[in-house]
N, C-alpha and C positions, 0 to 999 in steps of 0.2 A: 504494500500500500504506500502511496506517495501523496504528499500535500502540495506538490509542485503545481504552479499555474501554467497551463499549456494553451497557447493560442493556435487554433487551426485556421489558417487563412485559406479560404475556399472550402469552408465547412459544409456547404450545401452539396458539394460534389459527391460522387460515388465513394471514393476513398475517404474523404473528409468526414462524411456523415457516419460511416461505419467506424472510423477511428475515434470519433467523438464518443460513441457508445462504449467502445472497448476501454478507452482510457478512464472514462467515468466509473466503469465497473472496477477499475484498479485503484480508485481513490484519488485520482488526479482532479484538480480543479480546472475544468475544461471550458474554454471560451471558443465558440464557433463564430467566425467572422466571414460574412459574405454580403453581397449586394442587397439582399432582403432576407427576412426571417423565413425559414421553411415552413411548409404546412405541417409536416411530421416533425415533432420535437421529442427528444429523448429526455426523460427525467434526469435532473442533475447537471445538464448542460446549459450554460448561459449563452444565449444567442444575441449576437451583436450585428446590427445591419450597418453597412458602410461600404464605401468604394475603395478598393485596394489602391486605386490610383490617386486617391486623396492623401498626399504625403503627410500633411499635418495630422489628420485623423489617424492614419496608420501608425505614426510614431506615438501619438498619445495612447493608442490602444496597446502598443507593444511595450512601452517603457516599464510597466509593472509585472511583466511576465517572466517566467523562468525559461520557458522553451517556446519557440514558434515553429510551426510546421507549415512550410510553403507548399501548398497543394492547389494552387490556382494557375490556370492557363486560359487565354482567350482564343487559342487555336488548337487544333488537334491534328493527328497525322494525315487525315483525309483531306483537310482544307488548307494545310499549311503551305502548299506550293502555290496557292492563290493568295493567301492572306499573310504571307511571310513578313511584309513590312509592318503589319499590325503587331505581329509578335516581337519584332526587333525594336520598333519605336515605342511600344507600350510595355509589354511584359518584361523585356530585357532591361530597359532603363529603370523601371520601377523595382525590379529584383536587385539591381545594383544598389539602389537607395535602401532597400530592405536590409541588405548585407551591412551597409554602413550603419544603419540604425541598430541592428542586432549587436554589432561590435561596441557601439557607443554606450548601449545600455546593459551590456553584459548578458545578453539573451542567447541561449543556445539555439542554433538554426538547423532544422532538419528539412532538407529539400527533397521533394518527391520528383525524381528525374524519370527518364524512360529507360526501359530495359533493352529490348531488341533493337529499337530504332537507332540508338546511339552507337551500337556496335556494328550495325550494318551486316554485310555478308562476311561470314567467318568460316574458314575451313575446319578449324578445330572446335568441336562441340563436346560437352557443354562449354560455354564461354565464361572465362574467369574475368575478374575485375581488372586484371593486368593486360587484357587483350587490347590491341589498338582500336580506336574508334573510327568508324567510317560511316557517318550519317548519310542516309539516302533521301532525306526530306528535310525541310526547314524546321519542322517541329523538333526533330532530333538535334539539328544544328543549334537551335535556340536553347535547348536543354544543356548542351555542352558549353555554350557561351556562359550560361549562368553558373554551371559547375566551375569553370575556370576562374570566373570572378570570385567565387567563394574561396577557392584555393589561394588566389592572390591576396585577398583580404586577410586570410589566415596567416600567410607568410609574412606580410608586412605589418599587420596590426594585432595579430593573435585572434582570439575569438574561437568559439566552439562551434564547428560547422561539420555536418554529416550529410552525405549524399546517398540516397536510397534509389537504386536503379530497379524498378519494379517490372516484372515480366508481363503476364496477361492475367490480371485478376478477373474473377467472375463472382456473381452472387447478388443478393438483394440490394436494390438501389441502383443497379447499372441500367443504362439506357443507350442502346446501340445507335439511336438516332444522333448521338453526339459524336459519332465517328469511329468508335471502337466497341468491340464486344461481339465476337462471333457466336459464342455460346448464348448470350442474351438474345441475339437475333434469332438463332435457330429455335430456341425454346418458345419464344413469344410467337414466332410464325407458325410453329407446330400447334399452338393453342388457338390461333386465329384461323388456321387453314390457309394462310398465305404461302406463296412460293418463295423458297429460299434460293437466292442467287449465290453461286460460288464462282469466283474468278479463278479460272485455271482448272487443273485436273483433280483438285481436292487433296493433293499431297503436300500442301503447305503445312509445316510443322511449327507449333507454338508451345510455349511452356505455360500451361494454365495453372493458376493457384487460387484456392478459395479465399475470398475476401477476409474471412475470419482469421485465416493464417497470416495473410498480409498484415493485418492490423496488430496481431500478436508479435510478429517479427519487428514491425516498426516500433512497438512499445519498448522493446529491448534497446533500441537505438536511442531512445530518449534518456535512458539511464547510462548508456555506454560512455566510458571515460578513457578508452584506450587510444592507441596511435593511428588506427585505421580511419580513413575518411570516406571510403566508398564501399557500399555493400550491395550485392545483388539480392533482390527479394524475389524468390521463385520457388518452384517445386523441384527443379532440376530434372524434370521428366518431359520429354517431347511427345505431343499428341497431334496427329494429323487431322485435318477436317474430315476426311473419310473415316478415320477412327471414331470420331465423334458421331458421325451419322450411323455407324455400326452399333455403337453403344445405345444411341437413342432407339434404334430398332429393337435391340435386346431388352430395353426397358419398356417396350410396348408403346413408344411415342412415335406417331406417324408424322412425317415431314416430307413435303414435296420439294424436290430440288431440281434446279436447272444449272447447268455448267456453262459459263461464258468464257470469252477469251481472257487469258491471264493479263495482269497489269504489271508494269515495270516498277511500281512503287512497293510491291509486296516481296518481302524477303522469303526465300524458299524454306529456310529452317532457322529457328532461333530457340536455343535451349540454354538457360543460364546456370552456371555453376553456383550453388548456394552454400558451399562449404564454410565460408566465413561467417555468414549469418547463423548457420546451424551450430556453430561453436558457441554462440550466445543463446540461441533459442533451440532447446533440445527436445521439446515435446513433439510427438508424431504429427505430421501434416495429414490433412484429410485426403484419403484416396480419391482419385478423380471420379471414378464411377459413382462413389457415394455422394460426392459433392454435386455432380450433375443431377442425380436423382433428387437430392434434397432441394436444389434450386428449382427444379421442375415442379415439385410438390408445393413449394412456396408460391410460385407464380400461379399455379392452379387454384390455390386457396385465395388468391387476391382477385380472381376474376369476378 
């Protein structure tokens, strides 16, 4: 249990919302900061409405916190090649300011970066944190820009800054309409009877990890005081789109699929090595089949 004050910037998002609940359950004093208060609120979380790009408000909110989680982005992998200037002009510059504020007020900063997109195409799998980065879209490039600024601040002015490179989380609160979430899209389309479009032959492999496990691993980084500054947050296991379709069929879930021409923005395979984070968080991770079934049951109950 901890009495630390944790500010989650982007608390209405998929990860932010779930992390708020996890940290509250561990005794943290959690503040969820976003542009508006959410409809669904968790007991024990203090909800703050405000604009991330209002520097004065952001600093006033940050100054009394122990930890800040940077979980906000105005672009996603799908639209970043069109909206990249928005990302660089808004997200990047304000993230630099956030780093400066965190150092000035002695606030630990945990940045939720991207897993597969920052590494790009890699021959050696699973991918360790030491692998060279080869971003294939501006979303990944933006994340790396912020990572490097964090390292520069740490080198020049100190400060406690941790980077979490998250693979492919899934579970309650996800919305594939925001540009990511193959599992979310597949399950929701199965429930509505809509056709699922797959770009390519269905052999794209990703590292899917249940959102509960993501939040538990992130919570260990809030307390972490060691020398490492980058952690992969993942299951360490690759699953193809066709594997998912097979599992859905085995679970009795009907989904109509159509295969379309592959896209050059999609990596063929991304599996992240999670050895470093598993040295800190040692509890078993949820098996993929079990997580898939549980999420389908959750969505079915929400209809």
